[in-house]
C-alpha positions in Angstrom: 50.5 87.7 3.0 49.6 91.4 2.4 46.4 90.6 0.6 47.9 92.5 -2.4 48.6 91.2 -5.9 52.1 91.6 -7.4 53.1 91.1 -11.0 56.1 88.8 -11.4 56.5 89.2 -15.2 55.4 91.5 -17.7 54.5 90.5 -21.3 54.8 92.7 -24.3 52.8 92.2 -27.5 53.2 88.7 -28.7 54.6 87.4 -25.5 53.0 85.6 -22.5 53.3 83.2 -19.6 51.5 79.9 -19.1 52.3 76.8 -16.9 54.2 77.4 -13.6 55.6 75.5 -10.7 56.7 77.1 -7.4 59.9 75.8 -6.0 59.8 73.9 -2.6 61.3 76.8 -0.6 58.8 79.1 -2.1 61.5 81.4 -3.4 61.3 80.9 -7.2 58.7 80.3 -9.9 59.4 78.2 -13.0 57.0 79.0 -15.9 56.4 78.5 -19.7 57.2 81.7 -21.7 56.0 82.4 -25.1 58.8 84.7 -26.6 57.8 87.4 -29.1 59.9 85.6 -31.9 57.6 82.6 -31.4 60.1 80.4 -29.3 58.9 78.6 -26.2 61.2 79.0 -23.2 61.4 77.7 -19.6 62.1 80.6 -17.3 62.7 81.2 -13.6 61.8 84.4 -11.6 62.1 85.2 -8.0 58.9 85.1 -6.0 59.2 88.8 -5.6 59.6 89.3 -9.4 63.4 89.7 -9.2 65.9 88.2 -11.6 63.8 86.7 -14.3 65.9 84.5 -16.5 65.8 81.9 -19.3 66.6 78.4 -18.3 65.9 76.5 -21.4 65.4 77.6 -25.1 65.4 74.8 -27.8 64.1 75.4 -31.3 63.1 71.7 -31.4 60.7 72.2 -28.4 57.3 73.1 -29.6 55.7 73.4 -26.0 56.8 72.7 -22.4 55.2 72.5 -19.0 57.0 72.8 -15.7 55.3 70.8 -13.1 57.3 70.6 -9.9 60.9 71.2 -8.5 63.1 68.6 -6.8 63.3 69.1 -3.0 66.7 70.6 -3.3 65.7 73.1 -5.7 68.3 72.2 -8.3 66.0 70.7 -11.1 62.5 71.5 -12.6 60.3 68.5 -13.5 59.2 69.4 -17.0 57.2 68.0 -19.7 58.8 68.6 -23.2 56.9 68.6 -26.4 59.1 68.3 -29.4 58.1 68.8 -33.0 56.6 65.8 -34.4 55.0 63.5 -31.9 57.8 62.9 -29.3 57.2 64.0 -25.9 59.5 63.6 -22.8 59.5 63.8 -19.0 62.8 65.5 -18.0 64.5 67.1 -15.2 65.9 70.5 -16.3 68.7 71.9 -14.3 67.7 75.3 -12.8 71.1 76.7 -12.9 72.2 76.0 -16.6 69.2 74.3 -18.4 71.0 71.0 -18.8 68.2 68.5 -19.6 68.2 65.0 -18.2 65.7 62.9 -20.1 63.8 60.4 -18.0 61.1 59.0 -20.2 60.0 59.5 -24.0 56.7 59.0 -25.5 55.8 58.6 -29.2 52.4 60.2 -28.8 51.2 63.4 -27.1 49.8 62.5 -23.7 48.2 66.0 -23.0 47.1 66.9 -19.6 49.7 64.9 -17.8 50.2 65.5 -14.2 53.4 64.7 -12.5 55.3 65.6 -9.4 58.4 64.8 -7.3 58.2 62.7 -4.2 59.0 64.5 -0.9 62.6 62.9 -0.7 63.2 63.4 -4.4 63.6 59.8 -5.4 60.5 59.2 -7.6 58.2 61.1 -10.0 54.5 60.0 -10.1 52.8 60.7 -13.2 49.6 59.7 -15.0 49.3 59.0 -18.8 46.6 57.7 -21.0 45.9 53.8 -20.9 46.2 53.8 -24.8 46.2 56.1 -27.8 42.4 56.2 -28.1 41.3 56.7 -24.6 41.4 59.6 -22.1 41.4 57.3 -19.1 44.7 57.3 -17.3 47.1 55.0 -15.4 49.6 56.1 -12.7 53.3 55.3 -12.8 56.3 56.1 -10.6 59.7 56.8 -12.4 62.9 57.0 -10.6 64.5 60.4 -10.8 67.9 58.9 -11.6 66.2 57.3 -14.6 66.9 53.8 -13.7 63.4 52.3 -13.6 59.6 52.9 -13.7 56.7 51.1 -12.0 53.1 51.0 -12.8 51.3 52.1 -9.6 47.8 51.7 -10.9 46.4 49.5 -13.5 42.5 49.7 -13.3 39.9 50.5 -16.1 39.0 53.6 -14.3 40.6 57.1 -14.9 43.3 57.7 -12.3 44.9 61.1 -12.1 47.9 62.2 -9.9 47.2 64.8 -7.4 50.4 65.0 -5.4 52.6 63.4 -2.7 51.9 63.7 0.9 54.7 64.7 3.2 55.2 61.2 4.6 55.5 59.7 1.1 52.0 58.5 0.3 50.5 59.4 -3.1 47.3 61.1 -3.5 45.2 60.5 -6.6 41.7 61.1 -8.0 39.8 58.3 -9.6 36.2 57.6 -11.0 36.4 54.0 -10.1 33.4 54.3 -7.8 31.3 56.0 -10.5 32.0 59.4 -9.2 35.3 61.2 -8.7 36.9 60.6 -5.3 40.4 61.2 -3.8 42.4 58.2 -2.7 45.7 57.7 -0.7 48.2 55.1 -1.9 50.8 54.0 0.5 54.1 53.0 -1.1 
């Protein structure tokens, strides 16, 4: 609004921030934090830089990426990467760091994009079509963990861009021979 730049968090030597997700109300930012002791943390800070705090710190987590917030601001949609080859899609409670695991993978699907639907009932995400390809398919996962649906099964590379306010999904695909944006009505 002011045209100025404001620092939200300051890193000391051996520390740093990475992935981030802004809450739907625009008041908080969840972010990946590399702690000086080598730990990876999920942190939240006010949009004005106030009240930075650790939400999740788990020695088994090798890396994490916050992607989105639930519409009510109570949970942070996070991609957790554990030591070994297991990764998870999880909702992490913003208040106390309680992890609700929704989907586990036995491979590392790097570069996953995921977001929570406007009403908070679904998560759209993309993942590789197989272990030896970078081409991706799109799925919808219920936020209560009760089920998953493949939204896209096409030999092209399909990548989630986000949900539109009315509930349609926007995605990018190279199915035409070039990258285009598509809208999927659900």
